[in-house]
N, C-alpha and C positions, 0 to 999 in steps of 0.2 A: 655564394658558397662560406659554409660555416668556419672552410679551411682558409678560405681567403680572408674571412674576417679576423681568422686567428694570426694573420700574417705570413702564413704561405706562399712561396713565387708562385706565378701565373703558370699554371700546367704540372704543377708539381705534385698536385692530389690526384690529378689523373693518372700521371704514370706510377705513383705509388698502386694506385687500384688496381691497373692494368698486369703488373709485376704480380701482386698482391694474387689475382686470381688465376695468373698462367702458373703459379707456384698450386694452386689448388688443381688444376687441369693435369699439372704434371706427378701430384703425388697421387689422384686417380689412375694413371697409365701406371705407374710403379705400384700402384694396387694391385693391377692386375699381371701383372708381371710377377710379381712375389706369388702371387696366385697360383699362376702357369708351371714357373720353376719348383715350386715349396712343394709339389706332390709328394705324400707320403703314406704309409699304409691304409691309412682311410680314404685313400682316392683307389685303392686296388678292389678288386673284386674278389675277396678270401673264400668266397664259397667252393670256388672251384682252382685247381692249380694247373695249368699247362704243361708244367713238367710233371712226368708220374714219380721218380727218386730224388732225393735232394742231392747235387752237384756239390761239391768241397773242392776248394783251392786254396793255397797260398796265399793269394790275393786274387781280391775278387774286383774286376774291372768297376769304376764307378761314374755315375751320370756326369756330364761334362767332362772325362778323358780325354774325352773326344766329340764333337755335335754331330757332323755329318758325315763319317764314313764309317769308322768303330772306334772302337778304344784305341788310347795308344800305348805301345809298349813298348819298351824300350830296352834294346837287349844289350849285352856285355859288350859290345861295341859303343853302346849310344847309337846305337842305329835306331830311326821310328820306322816301325813297323807299322802298315795303315790296314792288313790281312786282317778281316772278321773273323775273333777269337771263336766264335762260336761253330764255324766249319771248320778248324783247325784242329786236327789231332794232334799234331808238332807242339802246340800249345798248351795240350789238355796233358800230355806227357810230360809238360815242361813244371803245369804250375798244380797238378790233382794231388789231392791229400786221398789218405784212406782212414776212414773215422771208425772205428769197428763199433760203436753204440747206435750207428746207423745203418749198417752193413744189411740191406735187402729190407729197408724201412720205405714207405710211401710219403707222401709227402701232404696228400690228404689225411695222415696219421698226425703226421708231427706238429708237437706244440710248441708255441713260444714263450720263451719270459717275457715280462714288462719291461725291462731293459732293451730287451732282443727286438722291441717294436718303435724304439725310439730309434733304429738307428735309420740312417739316409737309405732311400733305397738305391738300388744299383740295376745296373744295364742286367738284360735276362740272358742267360751263357745256356738256356736247355735248346734241343733242337728244335724247337719253333720258335725263339727270341728272336726277337730285335737286334741289329750288330751296332747301332745308331741309337743317338737318345733323340726319338723323332720333337718328343715334348719340349726337350730343352731347346730346341731349335727353334720351335714356333713361337718359343719365351725371347730366344735371344731378340728374335727378325721383330717382333712387339716392343721390345726395350730399344732397339735402334728407331726406328718409325718414332716410337712416342720423341723419344730424345729429339731428334729432327725437326721432327714436327713442330713443338714444344719451342724449341730456339727459333723454326724462324715464323710462328705467331706472336711469338713476343717482339721479335724484332720491327714485325709488320705495324704491330697496334700501336708499337711506340713511335713510330714513325710517321703512323697518321695523326697522332697527337704533336706532332711539333706543329710549328709554325713554317719551318723553312722544310724539312725532309719531306713531308707530305705530296710535296711538287715531283720529289724523284724517283717515286713508288711507280714503276711500269706495268702498267696493262698486259694484255697479249699483242696490240699491235703497237706498244712501244719496246714489246722485247721483240719483236718480229723487226722492228725499224735498227735496233740498235744491237742487239744479237742476231743477226742474219742468218751467224753457219748454224746456229740450233734448227732451224727452220729449215735450211739446206739438207744438211745431214741426215734428216731425218725421210722430207722428200726422196730423197737417194735412196733410201734404204727401206721407206716402206715396201717397192715391189709393185705396186699398183698400177705405172707409168704407163709402164708394155701393155697391160689390158685397155688402159682408157686410149691410147691410139688405137687400138685393135676395134675396140667397140664403138669410135668415133671415126673409123674408114669410110669412103664412100662407097666402096665395092660391098654390096652387100653378103655375099659369102664370105668375107673377111669381118663383117662387122657383126655377125651370126656368131660366128669362131670366138668372136671377142668377148660378147656377154655369156655363150656356155661356161667359155674357158673361166668369167669372173665370179659364174654362180658356181662351178666345182671347187675354185681354190678359195672361195671366200673363206672355211674355217681359219684354211690354211695360213692365209692373209691376216686373217684376224691372230692368230699362236702368233705368227711372226713377229708385226708389230706391237703386241704387248711385250714380247721377247724384248724388242729395240727400247720400247719406253722404258722400262726396266732397269736393264743394262747400258743402257748408251745416252737415252735424252734424259733419265735422270742424273748420273753422274757429269754429265753436261751441263745441267741448267746448278748442279751443286756448284761445280767449281764457277760459276759467274754469280753465285749466291755469295761463296767467301770471298769474292773477288771484290762483288758489290753489293753488300748485305742487302743496303736500303732501296736500290733501284730492283732488285731482285729480288724482294722479300714474298710481293706477290705473286710472282710468277711460282718461286718454291715451294709457298704454300699450300696454293692449286699441285703442281705437281705432286706432292708430297699426299696429299688427301687422295688423290687418283690411284696412288702406290697401295695406302691405307684401306681403299675399297676392295681393291683387287684383292689384299690381305686378307679382310675381313670376307669376302666370298667364298676365297679356296677355302679357309679354317671353317665357315659354317658349313660348304658340303663335305668336306672329309672326317667334322665331328656326328653329321647328319648317315652320311658311311660306316663310322662307327656302331652307331644306334643302330640301326639294324643288321648289321653282322660284327656277333661279337669274335671273330674269327680274326676280324682285321684292324681289333684294337691294338695301341702299345703294350706290352708286355714290359714288367718289370721285376727283378729280383729281392724278395724279403729273405735279409740274410742274419745270419749269428754265430757268434764265436763257440769253437769248440778245440780243444786238443785231437790234433792226428796226427799220423807218420806221412813225411814227406816225401813221395813216391820217388822224385828227381834226387832227392839227396841222401835219402833211407835215414834221416832224421824225426826224433819227434819233436814237435812243436804245433804253436798257434794256427789255425786254419778257420778260415772263412766257409761256411755252408749255406745252402739257398736252395730255396723253392720257386720259382717262375709265376705270375700273377698277370691275367688282364687288366688295365684300366677300367673302372666301374661306369656303369652305365649312367649314374650322376654326375660325372666328371663330362665326359662327353656331350649329354645338355646344357652343363653350365658353360661348353667351351664352346658349343655353337651358338648359345645365346648371346654372348660376349661378341664372337664374330659378327651376327645378325644385329645387336646392337650398333656396332660399330659402322656398318655398312650403311644401316636407314640413315644413322643419323650424318655421316661425312657427305652421302648423295644429297639429302633437304639440306643441309649448309651449303655445299654446293648449286643446289638448284635456286635458293633463294640470294646467293652471292651473283649468280648469272641472271 
């Protein structure tokens, strides 16, 4: 190689190549995350508002205030409240603003200034609003999966280049031999062993009962094993990978690829549902600043008013394509590696 002729040490050109292309892959994953997390007014269907009248509050919940349940609001005693503000009349009584200019106005008739369109999207607060940031959750999961997959692939490829480390990379048989606890835990929690014993029984009635139960419980067992895989086996392999990064790199890459396939499949199916039904799409609020009366304090001050809008059809299609490409690419890659 030309790098060797220039005086480079053995295997260093290959190591640099692996690191370079791993950063390219990481940049691609980061770009997808920024697209999913960076929703703006162009990501909304502004042709129809999901709320009839503008809502004005002293402080409007923003995206990522809390991803999985609702927005986090600190009380005077610094207690964290997890109740969804969209269904809490006490919340509205505390944070509502009265703006005479918007009295009786409808969201379909509201006009926005250019600077208002540059504000980040806020959480929907209308009666039909979502009380959590669904797309923010998808984006954070994508970022997490991309990060751990990038680390695993980089360590695995660098280990294969090394003269001595490549012999320590374990395959499935090696993982079962050196880390038998992982296989033991999965077999114990899988839940199919009693059914197997029934299906293999000598008595015809018992064997028939086992076969019928296996057929009826197949969807439940499949769903249960997916839960075991994601929330028990993945953390176990992650702990083993953190302890033995070179030995467990191949197993970690495989298991995180399976998790990414499940992620891509779920994302695709959900976005296809959003394409088919507009009422299922996530909603976000387009907000602007005005002066109004704070109801709780009876003082005049800045208020944030907003109207809720659904996510646009184009965004749902783009995310469905992202999920489908992720699933197909990883399935083909795992098939070739297998």
